[in-house]
RODO-2510 file (C-alpha; in nm, 4 decimals, decimal comma):
residues 177
     n   res          X          Y          Z
     1     m    -1,5880    -2,6062   -10,4250
     2     s    -1,3144    -2,6628   -10,1676
     3     f    -1,0160    -2,8880   -10,2281
     4     v    -1,1284    -3,1329    -9,9602
     5     k    -1,4745    -3,1788   -10,1133
     6     a    -1,3491    -3,1925   -10,4720
     7     v    -1,0666    -3,4408   -10,4109
     8     t    -1,3114    -3,6963   -10,2719
     9     l    -1,5471    -3,6877   -10,5698
    10     p    -1,5609    -4,0196   -10,7569
    11     n    -1,4888    -3,8609   -11,0952
    12     t    -1,1603    -3,7000   -10,9891
    13     g    -0,8964    -3,8000   -11,2426
    14     f    -0,8167    -3,7320   -11,6050
    15     s    -0,9142    -3,8171   -11,9593
    16     l    -0,6664    -3,8383   -12,2428
    17     s    -0,7503    -3,9119   -12,6027
    18     g    -0,5863    -3,8690   -12,9373
    19     k    -0,6816    -3,8774   -13,3005
    20     r    -0,4492    -3,9342   -13,5915
    21     q    -0,4700    -3,6642   -13,8535
    22     e    -0,4276    -3,7201   -14,2270
    23     d    -0,0661    -3,6005   -14,2076
    24     g     0,0119    -3,8733   -13,9505
    25     k     0,0354    -3,6363   -13,6536
    26     f    -0,1965    -3,6610   -13,3575
    27     t    -0,4409    -3,4200   -13,2060
    28     i    -0,4462    -3,4761   -12,8330
    29     h    -0,7360    -3,3847   -12,6079
    30     s    -0,6850    -3,3913   -12,2339
    31     e    -0,9004    -3,3056   -11,9352
    32     v    -0,8262    -3,3014   -11,5636
    33     r    -1,1207    -3,3518   -11,3291
    34     g    -1,1032    -3,2600   -10,9642
    35     p    -1,0286    -2,9572   -10,7520
    36     s    -0,9985    -2,6229   -10,9296
    37     v    -0,6642    -2,4463   -10,9477
    38     e    -0,7998    -2,1907   -10,6985
    39     a    -0,9000    -2,4667   -10,4548
    40     i    -0,5565    -2,6294   -10,4859
    41     k    -0,3798    -2,2956   -10,4317
    42     a    -0,5902    -2,2231   -10,1228
    43     f    -0,5212    -2,5707    -9,9830
    44     v    -0,1469    -2,5522   -10,0524
    45     l    -0,1184    -2,2194    -9,8686
    46     t    -0,1914    -2,4049    -9,5450
    47     f    -0,0485    -2,7407    -9,6515
    48     r     0,3007    -2,5915    -9,6881
    49     f     0,3137    -2,5393    -9,3107
    50     f     0,3365    -2,9170    -9,2709
    51     i     0,6197    -2,9691    -9,5219
    52     q     0,8438    -2,6651    -9,4678
    53     d     1,0880    -2,7197    -9,1833
    54     n     1,0931    -2,3514    -9,0929
    55     e     0,7303    -2,3793    -8,9772
    56     t     0,6426    -2,4723    -8,6201
    57     i     0,3855    -2,7316    -8,7325
    58     s     0,6027    -2,9068    -8,9891
    59     l     0,5860    -3,2836    -8,9643
    60     r     0,9581    -3,2909    -8,8879
    61     k     0,9137    -3,0491    -8,5947
    62     i     0,6152    -3,2450    -8,4661
    63     a     0,8299    -3,5610    -8,4861
    64     n     1,0991    -3,3820    -8,2849
    65     l     0,8400    -3,3039    -8,0156
    66     y     0,7393    -3,6693    -7,9998
    67     e     1,1091    -3,7602    -7,9625
    68     a     1,2030    -3,4931    -7,7097
    69     t     0,9136    -3,5227    -7,4683
    70     n     0,7830    -3,7950    -7,2427
    71     i     0,5161    -3,9159    -7,4844
    72     d     0,3388    -4,2468    -7,4468
    73     p     0,5355    -4,4920    -7,6672
    74     i     0,2176    -4,6175    -7,8304
    75     q     0,1192    -4,2637    -7,9340
    76     k     0,4716    -4,2024    -8,0633
    77     a     0,4511    -4,5264    -8,2639
    78     y     0,1167    -4,4176    -8,4136
    79     f     0,2644    -4,0834    -8,5153
    80     d     0,5845    -4,2394    -8,6522
    81     s     0,3887    -4,4972    -8,8512
    82     t     0,1668    -4,2326    -9,0075
    83     r     0,4613    -4,0063    -9,0895
    84     d     0,6520    -4,3058    -9,2332
    85     n     0,3503    -4,3822    -9,4526
    86     i     0,3613    -4,0281    -9,5906
    87     n     0,7355    -4,0424    -9,6538
    88     n     0,7203    -4,3873    -9,8135
    89     m     0,4486    -4,2685   -10,0502
    90     l     0,6445    -3,9522   -10,1334
    91     d     0,9637    -4,1470   -10,1998
    92     s     0,7884    -4,3923   -10,4340
    93     s     0,7629    -4,3524   -10,8103
    94     n     0,4900    -4,1091   -10,9061
    95     c     0,1462    -4,2547   -10,8524
    96     m     0,0927    -4,3066   -11,2261
    97     n     0,4469    -4,4416   -11,2802
    98     l     0,4957    -4,1918   -11,5629
    99     t     0,8412    -4,1755   -11,7159
   100     y     0,9185    -3,8466   -11,8876
   101     n     1,2418    -3,7845   -12,0785
   102     g     1,3847    -4,1049   -11,9363
   103     l     1,3149    -4,0130   -11,5736
   104     t     1,0415    -4,1358   -11,3436
   105     p     0,9878    -3,8617   -11,0868
   106     t     0,8949    -3,9647   -10,7345
   107     n     0,5759    -3,8416   -10,5768
   108     r     0,7914    -3,6060   -10,3687
   109     e     0,9493    -3,4601   -10,6832
   110     v     0,6054    -3,4125   -10,8390
   111     m     0,4817    -3,2405   -10,5236
   112     i     0,7855    -3,0119   -10,4982
   113     v     0,7739    -2,9156   -10,8682
   114     f     0,4035    -2,8335   -10,8510
   115     i     0,4268    -2,6377   -10,5262
   116     y     0,7542    -2,4486   -10,5773
   117     g     0,7576    -2,4394   -10,9558
   118     g     0,3922    -2,4278   -11,0551
   119     l     0,2030    -2,2615   -10,7734
   120     a     0,4649    -2,0457   -10,6025
   121     h     0,7230    -1,9980   -10,8817
   122     a     0,9702    -1,9795   -10,5920
   123     n     1,2347    -2,1976   -10,7540
   124     p     1,3450    -2,1179   -11,1122
   125     e     1,4644    -2,4756   -11,1753
   126     k     1,1345    -2,6225   -11,0518
   127     y     0,9440    -2,3623   -11,2553
   128     q     1,1246    -2,4719   -11,5736
   129     q     1,0478    -2,8368   -11,4956
   130     y     0,6830    -2,7497   -11,4340
   131     k     0,6574    -2,5578   -11,7633
   132     e     0,8149    -2,8500   -11,9503
   133     w     0,5654    -3,0960   -11,8012
   134     m     0,2690    -2,8651   -11,8693
   135     n     0,3730    -2,8141   -12,2328
   136     f     0,3296    -3,1847   -12,3062
   137     p    -0,0441    -3,2612   -12,2629
   138     p    -0,0130    -3,6319   -12,1747
   139     a     0,2410    -3,5583   -11,9009
   140     a     0,0445    -3,2534   -11,7855
   141     v    -0,2812    -3,4379   -11,7143
   142     v    -0,1116    -3,7396   -11,5602
   143     l     0,1123    -3,5343   -11,3314
   144     q    -0,1637    -3,2873   -11,2379
   145     t    -0,3805    -3,5792   -11,1339
   146     c    -0,0890    -3,7374   -10,9513
   147     f    -0,0282    -3,4108   -10,7629
   148     t    -0,3923    -3,3988   -10,6563
   149     m    -0,3745    -3,7628   -10,5429
   150     i    -0,0563    -3,6921   -10,3446
   151     l    -0,2208    -3,3986   -10,1666
   152     g    -0,5331    -3,6074   -10,1016
   153     h    -0,3288    -3,8926    -9,9539
   154     i    -0,1333    -3,6595    -9,7268
   155     l    -0,4535    -3,4799    -9,6250
   156     g    -0,5943    -3,8108    -9,5010
   157     k    -0,2775    -3,8813    -9,3054
   158     l    -0,2789    -3,5287    -9,1572
   159     a    -0,6306    -3,5989    -9,0311
   160     n    -0,4926    -3,9153    -8,8670
   161     i    -0,2100    -3,7143    -8,7122
   162     a    -0,4600    -3,4605    -8,5773
   163     e    -0,6433    -3,7430    -8,3978
   164     i    -0,3160    -3,8897    -8,2693
   165     n    -0,2142    -3,5470    -8,1393
   166     k    -0,5515    -3,4976    -7,9660
   167     m    -0,5167    -3,8327    -7,7913
   168     t    -0,1552    -3,7597    -7,6993
   169     i    -0,2517    -3,4235    -7,5481
   170     a    -0,5353    -3,5891    -7,3556
   171     l    -0,2958    -3,8503    -7,2166
   172     l    -0,0432    -3,5827    -7,1191
   173     t    -0,3177    -3,3801    -6,9519
   174     e    -0,4337    -3,6875    -6,7540
   175     r    -0,0792    -3,7441    -6,6301
   176     r    -0,0547    -3,3870    -6,5025
   177     t    -0,3720    -3,4107    -6,2961
***
């Protein structure tokens, strides 16, 4: 099942339970429900184009186009508002407000660690952080679910931006004729 279909299912989320053993320690059972790892990897392959500034369709480069060209101010405001919504969400505490080792990572930090530490292994520091999170089951399920929610939120906003861009192009085309 694709990421887009899976992320919208009503049972997307996680379960976490524990049972105290006779020795006083706990056995923890955790389960993440939602898109498969393969679906997330496939989605992130394209998704990265919108967050990496070296890509022509990054949100920052699209914002620069809205700034540099003679775009209808209302369309620019729609784009800016949607992009601001994404950035505000990313700069907020993680969507589950999980504190781990005394730190509460932002949604942006969760996203970056999962993409560049977990999926791409492109950054050794992020990879170590990812491994640490994944080795503690309560943090793993919470942050995996948070990552999926972050991607789902941004996906919705990217759909909004696509519609804003279509309308902007239509308005620009009308002006030229």
